[in-house]
N, C-alpha and C positions, 0 to 999 in steps of 0.2 A: 299766739298764736297770737277739767277746769284748769285754770292757770292760777288758781289757788287750789288749784285745779289747773286744767290745761287750756292753752289758747286753741281756738277752733278756727280753721281756715276752710270756709265753705266754697266749693268750686262747682260751677254749673257749666256744662258744655252744651251749647244749643245749636241746632242746625241752622245754616245760613247759606243762601245761594249767592255765589260771587258773580261778578259781571260777565265772566267768560263761561258761565254755566256750570262750573265745577262745584261739587258739593264740598263745603267746608263747614266748620263749626266755630263756636265761640267759647272761650274759657273765661268765665267771669269770676273774679277773685274778691273775697271778703274775709277779713281777719277779725275774728270776734274772740274776746277774752274777758274774763273777770279775774282780778288779781288782788293779792294782798300786797301792801307796801309796808315797809319802808322803801324797798327798792322796786321801782316800776320799770319792767323791761320795755324799752321803746321799740315797738314793733315796726315803726317806719324805717329803722336802721337794720332790720333783719334782711338777710340775703335771700332773694327769690330767684329760682331758676326753673325755666320751662324748656324741656328738650324733647325732640321727637325720638322715636325708636331708632331712627337712623343716625342719631347723634347730632342732628342740627339743633343749634340753640335758638329758641324763639325769643327768650329773654333771660338775661343774667344781670342782676344789679340789685339795688336797694328796693325793698318792698314799697317804701314811701314814694319812690320815683316811678313805680310801675303803673301802666295804664290799668284801669279797672276791668277792661275787656280785651281779650286777645282773640283774633280771628285766625284759625288754623285749618289746614287741610285735613281731610279724613285720615285717621291713623291713631297710633298709640303714643301718648306723651307722658313723660315723667315730670311731675310738679313737685319741687322740693323747696323747703324754706328752713332756714336755720339762723339763730341769733348771732353766732360768731363761729370762728374756726379755732379749734384747739389742737396744737401740735405737740405740746409738752405740758407737764403738770403745772398748774397755776393755782394761786389762792383766789378765792372769791370769783370764780370764773365758770358759773353754770352755763351750759349751752342747751338751748331749746330748739326743737325742730321736728320735722317729719318729712316723709316722702311717699308718694303713692302714684300709681299708674292711672291715667285717664284715657279711656278708649272712646274716641270720637267717631261715630258712624253716621252716615247720611240718614236724615229723618229721625234721629234719636237725640234725646237729651240725657246727658250723663251728669249725675250729681255725685260728688265725692267729698268726704270730709277729712281734712288733715288735722290731727291733734298735735299741737306743738308741746311735746313732753320733754322732760329732761333727757338729753342724749348722752351725757357723761355721768360720772359717779363721783362721790366725795367721801372724805374721811375727816372727822374732827377728833383730835386727841384731847382727852381729859387727863392731864398729868397731875397725879396726886402729889401733895406736899412731901409725903414720905420718899418718893422717888427723887424729888429735887434735893431733899436734905441729904440722902445717902449717896446719891450719884451726881454731885454738882459739876463734875468735870466731864460728863458725857454729852453726846449730841444725838438727838433722834432724827432719823431721816426716813422719809417715805419714798419708796422706789418702785418704778414701773419700767417697762421696756422703753418707754418714750423719754424717761429722764427721772430726776429725783428732786425732792424739795426738803430743805432743812426745816424742821418743825421746832421752833424755839420753845423752851419750857413754858413761857408765858403767852404763847401764841393763842389767839382766840378764833382765828378764821378757819373756814373750811378749805381743805386742799382738794382740788378737783383733778380727776384723771380720766383718760379714755378707758372705756370698759376693758376689763381684763385683770390680770394678777397685780396686786399691790402688796408690797412687803414693808413692814415696820422694822427698821434696823437701828440698833444701838451702836454708835461709834465711840470707842473709848480706848485711849492709849495706843492708837494705831491699829486696833482690832475691831472688826465688824461682827456683830452678833445679830442674826435675824430673830426677832421676837415673835413675829406672826406673819403669815402670808394668807391673804384672802383673795378670792376671785369675785370681783364686783361686776354687776350688770348695770346697764343704763338705768337711771332713776333711783339707784341705791345710794343712800348716804349713811355711812357707818360711823357710829360714835364709839371710840375705844378708850377705855380707862386704863392708864398705865400706872402701876404702883409697885412698891416693894415692901418687904417685911423688915421690922427692926431686928428680928432674930437672925436673919440671913440676908442682909441687904445686897450682897454680891450675887447670890444664886437664887434669891427669892423674888425675882422680878416676875410679875404677872401682867398679862394683858387680857382684859375682860371686855366682851362685846356688850354694850349697853343697848338692850332691845327696847328700852322705854322711850327712845328718842321719837318725837312726834314730827316727822318730816311732812309738812303740808305739800301734798303731791304737786311737783313741778312748780313750786313757789320759792322765791328767793328768801322768804322769811322762815326761820326755824320756829316751830311751835313754841308758844309761851312768850314770844316777843310782843304779842298784842298789837299786831299790825292793823291798819285801817283798811277796810275793804273799799276798793275803787272799781268802777265798771267802765268799760270802754263804750263807745257809742253803739256799736252793733248789739251788745248785750243789753244796755240800758233801754234801747228802743222797745224791747219786749217787757219792760217793767212798769208800764203805766199804772199809776195808783200808788207806787212806792213813795215814801216821804223821807226826807232827811238823808238822802244817799249821795255819795260822791260819784261824779261822772267826769271823765276826761276825754278830750278830743282836740283836733286841730281846727283853728278858726279858718273857715274857707270863704267867708263873706257874710252878707246879711241874709236872713231867711226871707225877708220881704223888703224890697224886691229880691228874688232869689239870686244869690251870689254877687249882688251889686255891693258897692261900698258907698251907700248913700243914706243910710238910716242910723239914728242914734239909739233906737229903741230895742233892737234885737240883733242876734248873731246866729249864724249857722256853724255847727261844728261837725266834724266827721273823723273817721278813723285814719284818714290819709289826707295830705294836702292836695292831692290830685283829684279828689272826688268831685264830680260835677252833677251827680244825680241827687235830687232832693230826697228820694227814698232811702238814701244811705246816710242821711244827715239827721241831726237833732237840732231843734230850735232852742234858743236861750233868750229868756226875757231879760231886758235891761231896764228896770223901772227907774224913774227919775231919782237921782241921788248919787251916792258915792260909786255904786257899781257902774252906772251909766257913764259917769264922769271919767272913770278909769279905763273902761273897756271899749267904748263905742268907736267904730272904725272911721267915722267922720273926723273926730278929733285925733285919733291915733291910728292912721292907716298902717303903721308899722306893726300893728298887732296881727295883721293878716298872716296866716301860716304858723303862728305861735301856738304852743300847746296850752290849753285852758283846763283848769280843774275847778269844778263848781259843786257845791253841796246844796241840794234843794229837793223839791218835789217833782216827780216825773208826771207831767200832765200834758195832754194834747194842746199844742200851741202852733198856730198857723197851719192847721190841718195835719200835723205830724207830731210824734212824741217830742216833748220839749222839757226843759228844766225851768221851773218857775219858783218863786218864793225863795230865792237864793240867800243863804245865811253866811256862807263862807266861799272864798274863791282864791285862786292863785294862778299866775302865769308861769309857764315853763317847767316848774317842779312843784310837787305837793307841799303844802304848808305844814306837814307833820313829820 
């Protein structure tokens, strides 16, 4: 968009009087999330769509390219965001998103929150050595109405499907045998243990649902992987006083002078490269030394627009929440 938890897209529609006197409103977008990595969903690449009740498209494109404010006529609008489109089963392809209606009325302010939760479902097979030993010539296939995926015996990835029925099928000697069929809802990730018995390897195949799996709600990391928690700008702005935390955002300029590219001592980062409001940014201190030498925009103007990860203390800096006392940093991708 918790997103270790869920991403949160806060939308405020405010009344605005146009030049011709017609009442219209504004829809202001802000994507806020806290996430666990190793895999960081890049919210700027999410697809955002704003449509009127009559089907007119106000905006359809990447969230990172969208303006921060839309002016719209009075009416009802559907605001949707999703991380990707899935048309067939795929490995390691979680899809996050949400959609809600926004009713813009004259003189009213409408606030709506979209939680970017997992929209598809997943299955991970735990194939026991007994199964591999006694049925080495078989193949396991996961099937849904949208398609199928061959699940190799040593496969470690999660297979993602659109919500609905998914079957685990054993293919052997030209014959298919359905071992289990489950109906999965969005946000469900099922872990199945496939095993057989020594006494009757042909007929003693069993599939057990492992309910101990710790799926971190709407997070790309499966529990136990020990991911590092990273906060985006919108979330970190509300964490003044926190120390030694990771924050990430896009470099949009200097914080002083704001959005200029003329200072070596500081940066402004935001959740999107298109942000132009100081209230949506965080300041980043660049003390004299290696950090300043590597990141300052005077020496490296090409850093503008790049994603920055910094670990430090969240302290007010240049009158807004900022990151100071930075101990670790990285450009473009997290260093862990």
